[in-house]
N, C-alpha and C positions, 0 to 999 in steps of 0.2 A: 588770744583766746582765754581759757580759764586760768592760765598761769599768771596773768596780770593781776596784781593786788587791787588795782583801782576798778571799781564797778561803774564809774561815771560814764554815761553814754553807751553802755552795753545794751545789746538787743538779744532777747531770748528767742530761740527757734525750738518749738516743741513738736516733735515728729510723732504722728500716729503711724505706727509701724517702724519704731525707732531702731530695731535690730534687723531690719530687712536690707536688701541689697542697695536700694536707692539711698536710704538714710545713711547707711554705713559709708557708701561711696561719697556722699555729700560731706559728712563729717571729716573723713580722711582727706578728701580733696581740698576742703577749706584749709585744713591744717597744712597741707603740702604747699598750697599757694602762699599762705601767710609766711611760711618759713623760707620762701624763695626757692623751693625744691623743684617746682613745676610752674609753667605759665598758666594763666587763667583761660585756657582754650575752651571755647564753648560758652563762656559767660558773657552774654550780650551786655549786661549791665557794667562790665568792666571796659567797654569800648569808649572811645572819646566822646560820643554824643551824651553820655551819662555823667561825664565829669561835671562837678558842681551841682549835681542834683540833690546832694545831701543824704545820699544813701548811707546806711550804716556800713562802716568798714568791715571787711571780712574778719579782721583781727578782733572786732568787738562782739562777734557772735558767740553766744553761749548755748550749748545744745542739751536737750533732754527729750523726754517723750514717754509714750506708752507703747507697750508691746506685750503680746501673750507668749512670745518666745523667751527662752531663758539663756540662749547662747550669748556670752558677753561680746561686746563690740570688738575687742582685740582679737578674739578667736574668729569672729565673723569676718574681720578684715583679712586675717590669714587665709581663710577659705577663698575669699575673693582674689587674693594674690595668686593662690594656686590655680584659680580659674582663668587667670590672665586679665582680670579686670583692673586690679591695682598693681602698680609697679613693684617689682621685686625689692624687698627690703623696706618698703615704706611703712608697714605696720610697726616695725621695731623703732623706726626713726620718730614716729609720732605716737608712741605708746602712751605718753602722758595725756595727750589730748583725747585719745580713744577711751582711756580709763576714766577721765573726768566726765566725758559725755555719758559713758555707761553708768556711772554712779548716779546720774540724774534720770535714769529710766525707771519707770514704775509699771507695775503689772496692769495690763489692760483687761478687756473683757467685752461682753460677759463670758466667763469661763463655764465649762460644763458643770451643771449643778448649782450655779449661782442663782439664789432665790430673790435677789434684789430686783425691784421694779425699775422702770425707766428713770423716774425721778431720783431714785437713790443712786443709780449708776451715774447719772449726769452730775449729781452733787459730789460723788466721790472723785470722778475724773476732774471736775472743776477745782476741787480742793487740792489735787495733785499739782495742777497747773499753777494755782495761786501760791502754793507753798514753794514751788520752783522759782517763781518771780520774786518772792520775798527772800528766799534763801540766797539767791545769786545776786540780788540787788539790781537786776536789769531794769532799764527804764520802761520797757514794754516787751511783750512777747507776741509772736505770731504762731498760730497752730497750723501745721502743714500735714495734710493727710497723704501719706505715701504707702498705705497698707495695700494688701491684696484686694483685687476687684471682688465685690460682693454682688450677688444677683439682685435684680430689681425687686423691691418688696411687693408683696401682693396688696392689692387695694384694700382688702379687708383685714390686713394684719394689724392686730391691736398693739403690737410693740414696734418701736422705732428700730430701724436697722442700726447695726453697730456704728457705721459711719456717721449717722445722724446723732447718736448719743455723744460721740466725741465733738461733733460740730456744735451741739447745744452746750456742751461743757465749755467750749471756747468762748461762746457768747456770755455764759454765766461768769466766767473768769475775766471778762472784759478784754478779750484778745481778738485781734483780727484773724482771718482764717483763709487758708488756701486749700482747695480740693484738687490735688493733682491726679486723682483717680476717677474712673467712671461711676463710682458709687454715689449714693444719693446725697450724703452730706447735708448741707443746708437746704437743699431743694426738696425737702419734705414739707407738705402742706401744713403739717402739725407745727412746724417751726416758723411759718411765715410771719406771724405777729411778733415773735421774739426777735427775728432778724430785723424787722422794721424798727422795733423799739430800741434795739441795741445801739444804733447809730455807728456801727463798726464797719470798716471796709472789708471786703471779701472778694475773692477771685476764684474762678474755676469754670468748667470742670473737665478733667481728663487731659493730662499733659500730652502735647503733640511732639513726639520724639523721633519717629522713624517713618513707617509706611504712610501714615496720614500726613506727615510733614511733606513728603514727596507728592502725595495726592493734591495737597493744597497749593502746590506750585504748578503742577501739570494741568489741573482742571481749568484754571483761568486761561491758560494758553489755548486750549481748545475753544473756549468761548471767544477770546479775542481774535482768533484766526477763523471764526465762523465755521468750525469743523464739528459735525454732528457725532457725538459719542453714542454708539449703539449699545455697548455693553462694557462693563468694567468689573472684572472679577479679581479676587486676590486670595492668597494663601499665606499664612504665617506658620512657621515652624520654630518652636522655641522650647527651652527647657527651664530648669530652675524653679523657683517658687511661683513665678508668673505662669509658667507652663502648667504646673500642677493645679493652680487655682483656676485657670481658664479651661482646664479639662472638663469642668462643670459646665454643661450647656447653657445654664441660666446666666452664669458669670460671663461666658463668652458672648452671649447675646447682648449683655449690657455693654461690653467692650466694643462690639461691632457696630452698635448703634451710632457711636460717635464717628467711626470711620465712614459710614454710609451718609451721615448727615453732612459732612464736608462736601461730598459730591452733589447731593441734592441742593444744598444752599448755593453752591457755585454754578452748577450747570442749569439749575432751574427745573431739573427733572431727576428722578431716581432711575438711573440706567439699569438695564438687566444685569444680573450677576450678583454674587454674594462674596463675602469674605469668610474663609475657613481658618480656624485656629487649631493646630495640631500640637499636642504635647509630645516633645521628643526629648526625654531626659538626658540622652547622651550629649545634647548640645549645651547643657549646663546653663551658664549665664548669657549665652549668645543666641541670636535669632537670625533667621532669614525670612524676608518678606518679598513675595513675588506678585506682581500685578500684570494682568493681561487686559489691554484696552483695545476694543474694536471700534473704529470710527470711519465715517464716510468723508471722502474728499470730493473734489470737483467732478461733476457729471456722475456722481454716485460711485466713484471708485472706492473699493473696499480696502482699508488699510489697518495695520496692527502696530501697536507699540507695546513692548514688554519691558518691565523694569525689575531689577533685583536689588534689594537693600539688605546688606549684611552688617550687623553691628551688635553692640552690647547696650541694651536698654538702660542699664544702671549708669554707665558712663555718659550716655546721651542725656539722661534725665537729671543727674546730679547738678550740673551747672545751671540748668533751668530752675531747679528747686531753690538753689541759693539765690539766683536772681529774684525769684518771686518773693521769697522771704524778706529780702531787703527792700524791694519795691513796695510791698504791702505794708511793711513796718514803717517805711517813710511816709506812705499815704496816711497811715494812722497818726503819725506825729504831726502831719500837715493839717489834720482836722478833716480829711476826706471821709466820707461814709458811704455805705451801701455798696452795690456791685461796682467793679472797676472794669468796664468794657474795654478800656484802653489796653488791658493786659490780655486781650483775646489772642494776641500773637502766640501765646504759649499753649493754647488749649484747642482741643477738638470741638468742645461744646461750651464756648465761652458765654459769659454773662452779657450778651448783646454785642453790638459792634459789627464791623464788616466781616465777610467770610474769606475774602481773598487775602493771601499772605502778605502781599506787597502793601495793601491798604492797612492791614493790621500792624505792619511794621511802622508805617507812617504814623498811625495812631499812638503807638508805643513811644516814638520819638517826640511826639507832641506832649505826651504825658511827662516825659523827662523834662521838657521845657517848663511845663506847668509846675513841676516840683522845684525847679530852680527859682521860680518866682515866689515860692511859698517860704515864709519865714520859719 
């Protein structure tokens, strides 16, 4: 990581939301795996099919980013350890890596009272990214949005949402881009021409980590077995920063759109039922997701399937974020451009490609083979 004096072959990872739970877990996890303290559990790109794909080594990643929060990464890592997300003692063991990443975090925005217009904010954010690339000597950088979910912007809003400001800054800085959130990012009509002209690879939107991952496995089962789904309802109980952010009904609606889209795309219909998100601060960094599926069997027999998913979103998301940063950086190096539908395996609302998880995984493996063939 940043303790190596050589900058040859390094890859920058610029997080939007760099002091949040996901980014902190990703930085800490990368350091732990590189040091041989823990295995690369959950990192699909570290499995045998990806050997020889030319992905940047975990040890080559250099981290930085934007955030509006001021809590330093070492302190944030200590809080995640207390919450049971990071192993006991890990923050002290990798203190140098956490401090190095924190030193590369810059103030995001727009902050309250900021009078700069969109172009000025985009230019400032792009300057931060460009300075990071120059200062660290990385060969290239990928911008990864792991910030809190924002509401869908109003059609008549004259300003770009914050996620789109950062996405536009990535383009301006010549960096590939990953949107791991449900926020707008590059999918603003105002950025369409810039995205096309940039020739940069990008992937998103909304990482598939828990409840929707399970839905994407179960929904094809009902289709393949010719079982009619009558209703599919769900509830999420979560705390932490995500719980607080999703307590905003508009933000929750943006999040739920991806969950419901997976069912509609796979089943061919939008079944009855909704997903509810409840902020339960006492749960901290952990969440419980419950689904209730009503379906018809042979001769109209009524049946029910219920599932419960309990886990830590940060620990589920961090290995995927590291995968995506490396895959998209490698795509950039290989000269690929535009949306990367082959990475739809990682997203609720991908940039094209199949909806079924098995087909998405096959597409991902094909992408790995394509990278192996690229110089």
